[in-house]
Residue, then its C-alpha position, 0 to 999 in steps of 0.5 A: m500499500a503506497e504511504k500516500f494513499k487517499p480514499h476515494v469512491i473510485y477504488l470501489l469500482p473493482v468491488l462493485a464490478s465483482l459484485l455485479f458480475g457474481l449477481g449475473c452469474g448468480a441469476l443464472f442459478l435462478t433460471r432452472p433448477v441445478p443439481p445439488i453440490t455439497v460444499t460444506p462437510f457438516p449438515e446444518e441441522t445441528t449447532v455442531g454442524l453449523f460451527g463445524n462448517a464455519a471452522y472448516f472454511v477458516v482452517l482451509v483458509a488459514i492453511s492455504a495462507t500459511i503455505f503461501y507465506v512459507l513458500l514466499k518467504r523461501q522464494n519458492l516462486k515457481v512452486i507458488t505459481l504452479i499451485i496457483a496456476l492449477a487451482l485457478t485453472a481448475a476453478a475457471f474451467l469448472l465455473s465456465i462448465i456451470y454457468l455456460s450450461l445454465l446460459f445455454a440451456l436457455a437456448a435449446g440445441s446450443e448445449f453442445l457449445v458449453w465444453p468447447i467455449s469453457i476450454v476457450t474461456t479457461a485458456l483466455f483466463d490463464l493468458a490474462v493471469f499468467h501471461f498478459g498481466g496488468k489490466a487483463r489480469n485484474i479483470a480476470v480476478i475481479c470476475l473470478g471472485g464474483a463467480v466463485g462467490a455466486f457458486f458459494g451463495n448458491y450451494v452453501p446453506f444460508l445459516s452456514a454461510t453467515l457463520i462462515l462469513i462471520f468467522l472469516a471476518i474475525y480471522d481476517v483481523f488476526a491473519v492481517y495483524y498477527g498471522p500469515v496474511g499480514k506477512i504475505a502483504h509485507l513480502g509482497l502480495h503482488q507476487l501471488h498472481g491471480l490471488s490479488y488485484s491492483f488498482k491504482d495504489m491499492q491491492m486487494g485479495l481474491g478472497d475478499l471479492v469472493f466473500y462479498s459476492m458470496l454474501a450478496t448472492s446468498m441474500l438474493f437466493n434466500f431473501g430476494a432482490t430487495a434484500c440483496i440490493s440493501s446488502l450490496a449497499g452495505i458491502i460497498a459502505g463497508a469497503y469504503l469505511t475500510l478505505m477510510i481506515l486504511e488511509k491511517k493504517g496503511m493496512f486493514p483487513g478487508l472483510p469485517f466491515p463489509i461483511l457486518l454492514g452487508l449482513i445487517s443491512g440486508l437482514l434488516t431490510f428482509l425483516l422490515l419490508 
């Protein structure tokens, strides 16, 4: 983060773009029934299951961040690039299959295009992230964040999703100030190609975009468009509040305020209207 960083509404454009792309992807799930996919390991009918799902996500994020920190500290950049490339390529391809299948199902007889276009989309995504870089990489990361978030928003039950987001927001505070995320930021988040985007003099992790989109689309699927729009406004307000604090601190966790305000605004809207 540059020392002379000043908050401005323009910094919210990538966040808003990712949210809107995610909602566009999420809208495709509303066009037809989709086969269930198990994303969380425990049923949420019990308290143990709810907290188990939240802990599961936090542990996965913590382990991943720790691995990348260790590799980055040892300057194993080739290994880092290989891991990221495999993970992002798989994610881009699977998401392309899912969303294009929903899209082409709207036009009978065009389903045969799903696989070839998915392959081309994944190839273009990889080129943007690992070859072109710059604006192309930023656009790819922003779109991926929205698409992954919409996937989680659809397939993670709401109560589990809420606890997961709250737990991750709490963990984000620890990880930035005392854990691997803050240490990675000091070593250079830009070295993790595809796991962050740069906009002017600001950097934000892919995970922030994923969980913003997860919250907005979860509101859409469970409480409707009005609650979703209200939640989106809360996320944007929380992101701007984060920018204001960022001006003073130079580094600040990206999840707590957007998740808190997004949850409160969305749920209040649903309860009051």
